[in-house]
C-alpha positions in Angstrom: -15.8 -30.8 -49.2 -16.8 -28.2 -46.9 -14.0 -26.7 -44.7 -15.3 -27.5 -40.8 -15.9 -24.3 -39.0 -12.7 -23.7 -36.4 -12.6 -19.7 -36.1 -11.3 -19.1 -32.2 -14.8 -17.3 -30.2 -14.6 -13.9 -29.6 -15.8 -14.2 -26.1 -13.0 -13.5 -23.4 -12.1 -16.5 -21.2 -13.9 -16.1 -17.3 -11.1 -15.1 -14.9 -11.0 -16.7 -11.8 -9.0 -15.5 -8.9 -6.3 -18.0 -8.1 -6.1 -19.1 -4.4 -4.2 -16.6 -2.3 -4.3 -14.0 -5.1 -6.0 -10.6 -5.3 -6.5 -9.9 -9.2 -8.6 -12.5 -11.0 -6.8 -10.8 -14.4 -3.5 -10.3 -16.0 -4.0 -7.1 -18.6 -1.4 -5.8 -20.6 0.5 -2.1 -19.7 -1.6 0.7 -20.8 1.7 1.4 -22.4 2.5 -1.4 -24.6 1.5 -0.6 -28.5 0.0 -4.2 -28.8 -2.9 -5.8 -26.2 -3.6 -9.9 -26.1 -6.7 -11.0 -25.2 -7.3 -14.6 -24.2 -10.6 -16.0 -25.4 -11.5 -19.9 -24.7 -10.6 -22.0 -28.1 -11.0 -25.2 -26.3 -7.3 -26.4 -26.2 -4.9 -26.9 -23.0 -8.2 -26.5 -20.7 -6.4 -29.1 -18.5 -3.3 -27.0 -18.3 -4.7 -23.9 -16.6 -3.0 -23.3 -13.4 -4.8 -23.1 -9.9 -1.8 -21.9 -8.1 1.2 -19.1 -9.4 4.2 -19.1 -8.3 6.1 -15.6 -7.3 8.7 -14.3 -9.1 11.5 -12.1 -7.6 14.1 -10.1 -9.3 16.8 -7.2 -8.3 15.8 -3.6 -9.0 18.7 -1.4 -10.6 18.4 1.2 -7.8 19.7 4.4 -9.0 18.0 6.9 -6.6 16.6 5.1 -3.8 14.6 8.4 -2.1 11.4 9.6 -4.6 10.7 12.9 -4.8 7.2 14.7 -5.0 4.9 17.6 -4.4 1.7 16.7 -4.6 -0.1 19.6 -2.3 -2.3 17.5 -0.2 0.0 14.9 1.4 1.9 15.0 4.3 5.4 14.2 2.7 7.9 15.2 0.2 10.1 12.3 -0.2 9.6 8.6 0.2 11.3 5.3 0.0 9.8 2.0 -1.8 12.2 -0.4 -1.1 10.1 -3.1 -3.1 8.0 -2.6 -6.7 5.4 -4.9 -6.5 3.6 -6.5 -3.4 2.4 -10.3 -2.6 -0.2 -9.1 0.1 -2.3 -8.7 -3.3 -4.7 -5.9 -2.4 -7.2 -5.5 -5.1 -8.0 -2.3 -4.3 -4.5 -1.0 -4.5 -3.6 2.7 -5.9 -0.1 1.2 -6.6 -1.0 -1.0 -9.0 -0.3 0.9 -12.1 3.2 1.3 -11.3 3.8 -1.7 -12.6 2.6 -0.8 -15.9 6.1 1.1 -16.5 8.0 -1.7 -16.5 5.8 -3.0 -19.1 3.9 -5.9 -16.8 0.3 -6.2 -15.8 -1.1 -4.5 -12.4 -2.6 -7.5 -12.6 -1.8 -10.3 -11.0 2.5 -9.3 -12.3 1.9 -6.5 -9.9 1.5 -8.9 -6.9 3.7 -12.0 -8.5 6.8 -10.7 -9.9 8.2 -8.7 -7.6 11.4 -6.4 -7.2 13.7 -5.5 -4.4 16.0 -2.6 -4.2 19.5 -3.5 -4.4 22.8 -1.9 -2.6 20.3 -0.2 0.1 22.7 0.7 2.7 25.3 2.1 0.3 22.5 4.0 -1.5 21.2 5.8 1.2 24.2 6.4 2.8 25.2 8.8 -0.6 22.0 10.4 -0.9 22.0 11.5 3.1 25.2 12.2 2.6 25.0 14.7 -0.3 26.4 18.5 0.3 22.9 19.6 -0.7 20.2 17.1 1.3 18.2 18.9 3.7 16.4 16.4 6.3 13.0 16.2 6.4 11.1 12.6 7.6 11.3 10.0 4.8 7.6 8.2 4.4 8.2 4.6 3.8 4.8 2.2 2.7 3.3 5.0 0.7 3.1 3.0 -2.4 3.9 -1.0 -1.6 4.2 -2.1 2.0 7.8 -2.2 3.0 6.9 -5.3 5.4 5.1 -7.7 2.8 6.2 -11.7 2.8 9.1 -11.2 0.9 10.6 -8.9 3.5 11.5 -11.6 5.6 13.9 -13.1 3.5 15.5 -10.0 2.3 15.7 -7.7 4.7 15.6 -4.6 3.5 13.4 -2.5 5.6 15.3 -3.3 8.4 18.9 -1.9 6.6 16.8 1.2 5.8 15.9 2.2 9.3 19.4 0.8 10.6 21.2 3.4 8.5 18.5 5.8 9.6 19.2 5.2 13.1 22.8 5.5 12.8 22.1 9.6 11.0 19.7 10.0 14.0 16.8 10.8 10.3 12.9 11.1 11.4 10.9 8.2 9.6 7.0 7.4 8.7 6.0 3.9 8.3 2.6 2.6 7.4 2.0 -1.5 6.9 -0.4 -4.2 7.8 2.1 -6.4 8.5 2.8 -7.9 11.8 5.9 -8.4 10.5 7.1 -4.9 11.9 6.8 -6.2 15.3 10.3 -8.3 13.9 11.7 -4.3 14.4 10.9 -3.1 17.4 14.6 -2.6 18.8 15.0 0.0 16.4 11.5 1.6 16.2 12.2 2.1 20.0 15.1 3.9 19.4 13.9 5.8 17.2 11.2 6.8 19.2 13.3 7.4 22.3 14.4 10.5 20.3 10.6 11.4 18.5 12.1 10.0 14.6 9.5 7.9 13.9 5.7 7.5 13.5 4.4 4.3 12.9 0.6 3.6 11.3 -1.2 0.4 11.1 -3.6 0.3 8.0 -7.1 -1.3 9.2 -9.3 -2.2 6.1 -12.2 -4.8 8.0 -12.7 -6.4 11.3 -14.3 -9.2 8.8 -11.3 -11.9 8.8 -13.5 -13.2 5.4 -13.8 -9.9 3.9 -9.9 -9.6 4.2 -9.3 -13.0 2.8 -11.2 -11.9 -0.2 -9.8 -8.5 -0.1 -6.3 -8.7 0.9 -5.4 -12.6 1.1 -1.5 -12.3 1.8 -2.0 -9.7 4.9 -2.7 -10.4 8.4 -5.9 -11.1 9.9 -7.3 -7.6 11.9 -7.1 -9.6 14.9 -3.1 -9.6 14.6 -3.3 -5.2 13.2 -4.7 -4.8 16.4 -2.5 -7.0 18.1 0.3 -5.0 16.5 -1.3 -1.7 17.1 -0.9 -2.9 21.0 2.2 -3.7 21.5 4.0 -0.6 19.4 2.0 1.6 22.0 3.4 -0.4 25.1 6.9 0.0 23.6 6.3 3.8 23.4 6.1 3.9 19.6 4.0 6.7 18.7 1.2 5.1 16.3 -1.9 5.7 14.7 -4.7 3.6 12.3 -5.1 4.5 8.7 -9.0 2.8 8.2 -8.1 2.5 4.0 -9.9 2.0 1.8 -13.3 2.6 3.3 -15.8 1.2 0.6 -18.8 2.2 0.2 -21.8 -1.0 0.6 -18.5 -3.2 1.2 -16.9 -2.3 4.8 -18.4 1.6 5.3 -21.0 -0.4 7.8 -17.9 -1.1 10.3 -16.1 2.6 10.4 -17.8 3.3 13.4 -16.4 -0.2 15.3 -13.1 0.3 13.1 -11.9 3.6 15.1 -13.6 2.1 18.7 -11.2 -0.8 18.1 -8.2 1.1 16.9 -8.4 3.6 20.1 -8.5 0.2 22.7 -5.5 -0.7 20.8 -4.0 2.3 21.6 -3.5 4.4 18.5 -2.8 8.0 19.2 -4.6 8.9 15.8 -7.0 7.7 13.5 -7.4 8.6 9.6 -9.3 7.6 6.7 -9.3 7.1 2.8 -12.4 6.5 0.5 -11.7 4.0 -1.8 -9.5 4.7 -5.1 -9.6 3.3 -8.7 -6.9 5.0 -10.9 -6.4 3.3 -14.7 -6.2 -0.4 -14.3 -7.4 -1.0 -10.7 -11.5 0.1 -11.8 -11.6 -2.6 -13.9 -9.7 -5.1 -11.5 -12.0 -4.0 -9.0 -15.0 -4.2 -10.8 -14.2 -7.7 -11.6 -13.1 -8.6 -7.9 -16.8 -7.5 -7.3 -18.4 -9.6 -9.8 -16.8 -12.7 -8.6 -17.3 -12.2 -4.9 -20.5 -9.6 -4.3 -22.8 -10.0 -7.7 -25.2 -8.9 -6.3 -24.1 -5.9 -4.9 -21.3 -4.9 -7.4 -23.6 -2.7 -9.2 -24.6 -0.8 -6.1 -21.1 -0.4 -4.8 -19.8 0.4 -8.5 -22.4 3.1 -9.0 -21.8 4.8 -5.4 -17.9 5.0 -5.7 -18.9 7.0 -8.7 -21.2 9.6 -6.9 -17.9 10.1 -4.9 -16.0 10.9 -8.0 -18.3 13.7 -9.9 -19.7 10.5 -11.9 -16.4 8.7 -12.5 -14.4 5.6 -11.2 -12.0 8.2 -9.7 -10.9 11.6 -10.1 -7.5 12.5 -9.0 -8.5 16.1 -8.2 -6.4 17.6 -5.3 -7.3 17.8 -1.6 -10.5 15.7 -2.8 -9.0 12.1 -4.0 -8.1 11.1 -0.4 -11.8 11.5 0.8 -14.1 11.9 -2.2 -17.0 14.6 -2.8 -20.6 14.7 -3.0 -23.4 13.5 -0.3 -22.4 10.1 0.6 -18.2 11.0 0.7 -19.9 13.8 3.3 -22.0 11.4 5.1 -18.9 9.1 5.6 -16.8 12.1 6.9 -19.3 13.3 9.6 -19.7 9.9 10.8 -16.1 9.4 10.9 -15.6 12.3 12.7 -18.3 11.7 15.5 -16.7 8.7 15.9 -13.2 10.0 16.2 -14.6 12.3 19.0 -16.5 9.3 20.7 -13.2 7.7 21.5 -11.2 10.6 22.1 -9.4 11.1 19.3 -7.7 13.2 16.3 -7.3 13.1 13.1 -4.7 15.4 12.9 -1.7 13.1 12.9 1.2 12.2 15.4 3.9 15.2 17.4 5.9 16.1 15.2 8.8 14.7 14.4 12.4 16.2 14.7 15.0 16.9 12.2 17.5 18.8 14.0 19.4 15.7 15.2 20.4 14.3 11.7 23.9 13.7 11.1 25.0 13.2 7.5 26.9 10.2 6.9 30.5 10.2 6.5 31.3 9.4 3.1 34.2 6.8 2.0 37.2 8.8 0.6 35.4 12.5 1.6 35.4 12.4 5.3 37.1 16.1 6.4 39.4 15.3 9.1 39.1 16.9 12.4 41.0 20.0 12.5 41.9 19.7 16.4 
Protein backbone atom coordinates (compact mmCIF):
# COMPACT_ATOMS: atom_id res chain seq x y z
CA UNK A 1 0.00 0.00 0.00
CA UNK A 2 1.56 3.35 -0.99
CA UNK A 3 2.42 5.73 1.82
CA UNK A 4 0.38 8.93 1.56
CA UNK A 5 2.23 12.17 0.99
CA UNK A 6 2.24 13.99 4.35
CA UNK A 7 5.28 16.19 3.72
CA UNK A 8 5.11 19.65 5.26
CA UNK A 9 4.98 22.47 2.71
CA UNK A 10 8.14 24.56 2.64
CA UNK A 11 6.23 27.81 2.18
CA UNK A 12 6.25 30.04 5.27
CA UNK A 13 2.97 30.95 6.89
CA UNK A 14 1.94 34.38 5.60
CA UNK A 15 2.13 36.91 8.44
CA UNK A 16 -0.86 39.18 9.00
CA UNK A 17 -0.57 42.09 11.46
CA UNK A 18 -2.54 41.55 14.67
CA UNK A 19 -4.96 44.23 15.83
CA UNK A 20 -3.13 46.97 17.71
CA UNK A 21 0.34 45.67 16.86
CA UNK A 22 2.91 47.07 14.47
CA UNK A 23 5.05 44.08 13.52
CA UNK A 24 3.50 41.16 11.68
CA UNK A 25 6.26 38.63 12.36
CA UNK A 26 8.24 37.33 15.31
CA UNK A 27 11.54 36.14 13.85
CA UNK A 28 14.06 34.65 16.27
CA UNK A 29 16.92 36.63 17.78
CA UNK A 30 19.88 36.79 15.40
CA UNK A 31 22.09 35.52 18.23
CA UNK A 32 20.32 32.18 18.66
CA UNK A 33 22.23 29.22 17.16
CA UNK A 34 19.00 27.69 15.83
CA UNK A 35 16.28 29.54 13.90
CA UNK A 36 12.66 28.43 13.59
CA UNK A 37 10.40 29.02 10.61
CA UNK A 38 6.61 28.63 10.82
CA UNK A 39 5.09 26.71 7.92
CA UNK A 40 1.48 26.08 6.89
CA UNK A 41 0.85 22.37 7.52
CA UNK A 42 -2.94 22.68 7.80
CA UNK A 43 -3.15 21.85 11.50
CA UNK A 44 -4.77 24.02 14.18
CA UNK A 45 -5.43 26.86 11.76
CA UNK A 46 -8.47 27.79 13.81
CA UNK A 47 -6.24 28.45 16.85
CA UNK A 48 -4.24 31.29 15.30
CA UNK A 49 -4.80 34.27 17.66
CA UNK A 50 -6.24 37.54 16.45
CA UNK A 51 -4.85 39.46 19.45
CA UNK A 52 -1.71 39.18 21.53
CA UNK A 53 -1.57 40.13 25.22
CA UNK A 54 1.27 42.14 26.75
CA UNK A 55 3.58 40.40 29.24
CA UNK A 56 5.41 42.58 31.77
CA UNK A 57 8.45 41.43 33.76
CA UNK A 58 10.95 43.14 36.09
CA UNK A 59 14.42 43.88 34.78
CA UNK A 60 17.25 43.20 37.20
CA UNK A 61 18.78 46.65 37.10
CA UNK A 62 22.53 46.83 37.60
CA UNK A 63 23.33 50.26 36.15
CA UNK A 64 20.54 52.71 35.43
CA UNK A 65 22.56 55.33 33.55
CA UNK A 66 23.91 54.16 30.20
CA UNK A 67 26.99 55.78 28.65
CA UNK A 68 27.76 56.21 24.96
CA UNK A 69 30.57 57.74 22.91
CA UNK A 70 28.80 58.25 19.58
CA UNK A 71 30.19 61.48 18.06
CA UNK A 72 27.06 62.39 16.08
CA UNK A 73 24.46 62.60 18.84
CA UNK A 74 24.02 65.36 21.39
CA UNK A 75 24.23 63.36 24.63
CA UNK A 76 26.64 60.94 26.25
CA UNK A 77 24.45 59.43 28.95
CA UNK A 78 20.86 58.24 29.00
CA UNK A 79 18.27 56.27 30.95
CA UNK A 80 15.78 53.81 29.49
CA UNK A 81 13.09 53.01 32.07
CA UNK A 82 11.78 50.15 29.92
CA UNK A 83 13.03 47.48 27.54
CA UNK A 84 10.64 46.98 24.65
CA UNK A 85 7.83 49.37 23.79
CA UNK A 86 4.10 48.77 23.52
CA UNK A 87 3.66 51.67 21.12
CA UNK A 88 4.48 49.18 18.37
CA UNK A 89 6.09 51.58 15.88
CA UNK A 90 7.12 49.24 13.09
CA UNK A 91 10.12 51.37 12.06
CA UNK A 92 11.61 51.63 15.59
CA UNK A 93 15.40 51.42 15.41
CA UNK A 94 15.46 50.09 19.01
CA UNK A 95 13.79 46.81 18.05
CA UNK A 96 17.11 44.94 17.54
CA UNK A 97 17.96 45.44 21.23
CA UNK A 98 15.46 42.71 22.13
CA UNK A 99 17.70 40.23 20.32
CA UNK A 100 20.22 40.64 23.17
CA UNK A 101 17.55 39.12 25.43
CA UNK A 102 17.14 36.15 23.03
CA UNK A 103 13.73 37.57 22.13
CA UNK A 104 12.34 38.66 18.80
CA UNK A 105 12.65 42.28 17.63
CA UNK A 106 9.21 41.68 16.10
CA UNK A 107 6.13 41.06 18.21
CA UNK A 108 8.20 40.23 21.31
CA UNK A 109 9.55 43.79 21.32
CA UNK A 110 6.06 45.25 21.70
CA UNK A 111 4.45 42.53 23.84
CA UNK A 112 7.21 41.27 26.19
CA UNK A 113 8.23 44.31 28.20
CA UNK A 114 10.68 44.82 31.06
CA UNK A 115 10.75 47.62 33.62
CA UNK A 116 13.68 48.85 35.67
CA UNK A 117 13.59 48.05 39.38
CA UNK A 118 14.61 50.00 42.51
CA UNK A 119 14.94 53.09 40.35
CA UNK A 120 15.25 55.67 43.12
CA UNK A 121 17.97 53.76 44.97
CA UNK A 122 19.98 53.05 41.81
CA UNK A 123 19.75 56.61 40.54
CA UNK A 124 20.71 58.13 43.87
CA UNK A 125 23.69 55.79 44.12
CA UNK A 126 24.94 56.60 40.63
CA UNK A 127 24.42 60.36 40.91
CA UNK A 128 26.11 60.31 44.31
CA UNK A 129 29.24 58.49 43.14
CA UNK A 130 32.35 60.53 43.89
CA UNK A 131 33.46 60.37 40.24
CA UNK A 132 30.13 61.36 38.76
CA UNK A 133 30.17 64.45 36.53
CA UNK A 134 26.86 66.23 35.96
CA UNK A 135 25.81 66.27 32.31
CA UNK A 136 22.27 66.21 30.86
CA UNK A 137 20.65 62.77 30.96
CA UNK A 138 18.65 61.87 27.84
CA UNK A 139 15.46 59.84 28.31
CA UNK A 140 13.39 58.46 25.44
CA UNK A 141 16.27 57.90 23.04
CA UNK A 142 15.64 54.14 22.86
CA UNK A 143 12.09 53.33 23.94
CA UNK A 144 9.36 55.77 24.93
CA UNK A 145 9.43 56.50 28.68
CA UNK A 146 5.71 57.39 28.53
CA UNK A 147 4.48 54.25 26.80
CA UNK A 148 1.20 52.78 28.18
CA UNK A 149 3.00 50.76 30.87
CA UNK A 150 4.11 54.01 32.54
CA UNK A 151 0.53 54.72 33.63
CA UNK A 152 0.80 51.79 36.02
CA UNK A 153 4.51 51.72 36.93
CA UNK A 154 5.20 55.48 37.22
CA UNK A 155 8.93 54.82 36.83
CA UNK A 156 9.51 57.92 34.73
CA UNK A 157 7.87 60.12 37.34
CA UNK A 158 10.11 58.64 40.03
CA UNK A 159 13.20 59.37 37.92
CA UNK A 160 12.11 62.97 37.39
CA UNK A 161 11.49 63.41 41.11
CA UNK A 162 15.06 62.33 41.91
CA UNK A 163 16.50 64.58 39.20
CA UNK A 164 14.53 67.54 40.55
CA UNK A 165 15.75 66.86 44.09
CA UNK A 166 19.33 66.91 42.81
CA UNK A 167 18.81 69.84 40.41
CA UNK A 168 20.01 67.63 37.55
CA UNK A 169 19.37 68.48 33.85
CA UNK A 170 17.36 66.11 31.65
CA UNK A 171 16.11 65.90 28.07
CA UNK A 172 13.00 63.90 27.14
CA UNK A 173 11.70 62.56 23.82
CA UNK A 174 8.18 61.12 23.66
CA UNK A 175 5.13 60.75 21.45
CA UNK A 176 2.73 60.28 24.35
CA UNK A 177 0.23 62.68 25.92
CA UNK A 178 0.94 60.99 29.26
CA UNK A 179 3.86 63.37 29.76
CA UNK A 180 1.35 66.04 30.85
CA UNK A 181 0.75 63.99 34.01
CA UNK A 182 4.19 65.15 35.15
CA UNK A 183 3.72 68.80 34.23
CA UNK A 184 4.24 69.87 37.84
CA UNK A 185 7.76 68.39 37.93
CA UNK A 186 8.57 69.60 34.41
CA UNK A 187 7.62 73.16 35.34
CA UNK A 188 9.79 73.01 38.46
CA UNK A 189 12.73 71.78 36.37
CA UNK A 190 12.08 74.40 33.69
CA UNK A 191 12.21 77.22 36.24
CA UNK A 192 15.85 76.23 36.85
CA UNK A 193 16.73 75.63 33.15
CA UNK A 194 16.99 71.89 33.77
CA UNK A 195 14.70 70.32 31.16
CA UNK A 196 14.05 70.06 27.42
CA UNK A 197 11.11 68.12 25.98
CA UNK A 198 10.82 66.99 22.36
CA UNK A 199 7.56 65.66 20.93
CA UNK A 200 8.03 63.09 18.20
CA UNK A 201 5.69 63.90 15.29
CA UNK A 202 5.54 61.43 12.40
CA UNK A 203 2.43 62.37 10.47
CA UNK A 204 -0.69 64.54 10.54
CA UNK A 205 -2.73 61.69 9.04
CA UNK A 206 -4.37 59.62 11.78
CA UNK A 207 -5.01 56.70 9.41
CA UNK A 208 -1.29 56.44 8.61
CA UNK A 209 -0.47 56.87 12.32
CA UNK A 210 -2.72 53.94 13.25
CA UNK A 211 -0.90 51.65 10.82
CA UNK A 212 2.60 52.93 11.50
CA UNK A 213 2.41 53.56 15.27
CA UNK A 214 -0.68 51.65 16.47
CA UNK A 215 -0.61 52.47 20.20
CA UNK A 216 0.61 56.05 20.16
CA UNK A 217 -1.21 59.34 20.69
CA UNK A 218 -2.99 60.82 17.69
CA UNK A 219 -1.30 63.61 15.72
CA UNK A 220 -3.81 66.12 17.10
CA UNK A 221 -3.08 65.00 20.67
CA UNK A 222 0.66 65.47 20.18
CA UNK A 223 0.16 69.01 18.91
CA UNK A 224 -2.01 69.71 21.95
CA UNK A 225 0.81 68.44 24.18
CA UNK A 226 3.23 70.78 22.42
CA UNK A 227 0.88 73.69 23.10
CA UNK A 228 0.34 72.73 26.74
CA UNK A 229 4.07 72.44 27.43
CA UNK A 230 4.80 75.72 25.66
CA UNK A 231 2.07 77.51 27.63
CA UNK A 232 3.56 76.09 30.84
CA UNK A 233 6.93 77.58 29.82
CA UNK A 234 8.60 74.18 29.50
CA UNK A 235 11.24 74.45 26.71
CA UNK A 236 9.76 72.27 23.99
CA UNK A 237 10.72 71.21 20.49
CA UNK A 238 9.48 68.77 17.88
CA UNK A 239 11.24 65.83 16.28
CA UNK A 240 9.84 64.87 12.86
CA UNK A 241 10.92 61.26 12.83
CA UNK A 242 11.15 59.26 10.81
CA UNK A 243 10.82 60.94 7.42
CA UNK A 244 9.87 58.12 5.02
CA UNK A 245 10.16 58.81 1.27
CA UNK A 246 6.83 58.47 -0.59
CA UNK A 247 5.00 57.68 2.64
CA UNK A 248 5.07 60.77 4.85
CA UNK A 249 7.71 63.05 3.30
CA UNK A 250 4.98 65.03 1.49
CA UNK A 251 3.84 66.17 4.96
CA UNK A 252 7.22 67.62 5.89
CA UNK A 253 6.30 71.28 5.35
CA UNK A 254 2.82 71.02 6.95
CA UNK A 255 4.30 69.23 9.97
CA UNK A 256 6.91 71.93 10.50
CA UNK A 257 4.20 74.60 10.21
CA UNK A 258 1.80 72.91 12.63
CA UNK A 259 4.57 72.32 15.18
CA UNK A 260 5.57 75.97 14.97
CA UNK A 261 1.96 77.06 15.47
CA UNK A 262 1.71 74.76 18.50
CA UNK A 263 4.65 76.49 20.17
CA UNK A 264 7.70 74.36 19.34
CA UNK A 265 10.88 76.35 19.94
CA UNK A 266 12.86 74.22 17.51
CA UNK A 267 12.18 71.42 15.02
CA UNK A 268 14.53 68.67 13.88
CA UNK A 269 14.10 65.62 11.67
CA UNK A 270 15.55 62.11 11.19
CA UNK A 271 15.44 60.11 7.98
CA UNK A 272 14.14 56.58 8.46
CA UNK A 273 16.73 54.13 9.84
CA UNK A 274 16.36 50.36 9.29
CA UNK A 275 19.16 48.55 11.17
CA UNK A 276 19.35 44.76 11.47
CA UNK A 277 15.91 43.14 11.84
CA UNK A 278 14.03 46.40 11.35
CA UNK A 279 14.51 46.28 7.57
CA UNK A 280 12.66 42.99 6.95
CA UNK A 281 9.96 43.94 9.47
CA UNK A 282 9.39 47.24 7.70
CA UNK A 283 9.36 45.60 4.25
CA UNK A 284 6.81 43.09 5.51
CA UNK A 285 4.69 45.96 6.87
CA UNK A 286 4.92 47.83 3.57
CA UNK A 287 3.88 44.75 1.59
CA UNK A 288 0.76 44.40 3.71
CA UNK A 289 -0.35 48.03 3.99
CA UNK A 290 1.07 49.62 0.84
CA UNK A 291 1.78 46.82 -1.67
CA UNK A 292 1.64 49.09 -4.73
CA UNK A 293 4.32 51.46 -3.47
CA UNK A 294 6.40 49.07 -1.32
CA UNK A 295 9.11 48.51 -3.93
CA UNK A 296 9.45 52.22 -4.69
CA UNK A 297 9.68 53.16 -1.01
CA UNK A 298 12.39 50.58 -0.26
CA UNK A 299 14.40 51.45 -3.37
CA UNK A 300 14.36 55.13 -2.44
CA UNK A 301 15.44 54.33 1.12
CA UNK A 302 18.35 52.33 -0.31
CA UNK A 303 19.24 55.26 -2.55
CA UNK A 304 19.67 57.39 0.60
CA UNK A 305 21.85 54.74 2.27
CA UNK A 306 24.42 53.96 -0.39
CA UNK A 307 22.42 51.14 -1.92
CA UNK A 308 21.69 49.37 1.39
CA UNK A 309 18.64 49.32 3.62
CA UNK A 310 20.77 51.05 6.26
CA UNK A 311 24.21 52.52 6.70
CA UNK A 312 25.53 53.37 10.18
CA UNK A 313 28.13 55.85 8.95
CA UNK A 314 28.76 58.65 11.44
CA UNK A 315 27.08 61.97 10.67
CA UNK A 316 24.98 60.41 7.88
CA UNK A 317 22.88 57.80 9.69
CA UNK A 318 20.35 60.43 10.81
CA UNK A 319 19.99 62.26 7.48
CA UNK A 320 21.22 59.85 4.78
CA UNK A 321 23.04 60.88 1.61
CA UNK A 322 22.41 61.24 -2.11
CA UNK A 323 19.96 63.37 -4.14
CA UNK A 324 16.77 62.37 -2.30
CA UNK A 325 18.31 62.95 1.14
CA UNK A 326 19.68 66.31 0.00
CA UNK A 327 16.28 67.36 -1.36
CA UNK A 328 14.59 66.47 1.94
CA UNK A 329 17.20 68.50 3.83
CA UNK A 330 16.67 71.51 1.55
CA UNK A 331 12.90 71.35 1.89
CA UNK A 332 13.21 71.07 5.65
CA UNK A 333 15.53 74.08 5.94
CA UNK A 334 13.20 76.20 3.78
CA UNK A 335 10.22 75.17 5.95
CA UNK A 336 12.13 76.19 9.08
CA UNK A 337 12.89 79.64 7.68
CA UNK A 338 9.29 80.18 6.60
CA UNK A 339 8.15 79.46 10.13
CA UNK A 340 10.88 81.41 11.92
CA UNK A 341 12.45 78.29 13.42
CA UNK A 342 15.87 76.65 13.54
CA UNK A 343 17.22 73.16 14.08
CA UNK A 344 19.90 74.40 16.46
CA UNK A 345 18.12 73.00 19.50
CA UNK A 346 16.84 74.59 22.67
CA UNK A 347 18.81 76.85 25.08
CA UNK A 348 21.66 75.19 26.95
CA UNK A 349 20.75 73.38 30.16
CA UNK A 350 22.43 74.27 33.45
CA UNK A 351 24.74 71.81 35.20
CA UNK A 352 26.09 74.15 37.91
CA UNK A 353 23.07 73.68 40.18
CA UNK A 354 23.64 69.95 40.69
CA UNK A 355 23.64 68.72 44.29
CA UNK A 356 24.65 65.05 44.72
CA UNK A 357 22.25 63.00 46.84
CA UNK A 358 23.45 61.99 50.28
CA UNK A 359 24.34 58.31 50.44
CA UNK A 360 22.92 56.34 53.40
CA UNK A 361 25.68 55.74 55.95
CA UNK A 362 28.18 57.88 54.00
CA UNK A 363 26.83 61.38 54.60
CA UNK A 364 29.53 63.66 55.97
CA UNK A 365 28.42 65.58 59.08
CA UNK A 366 28.74 69.37 58.91
CA UNK A 367 31.94 70.82 60.44
CA UNK A 368 30.09 73.62 62.22
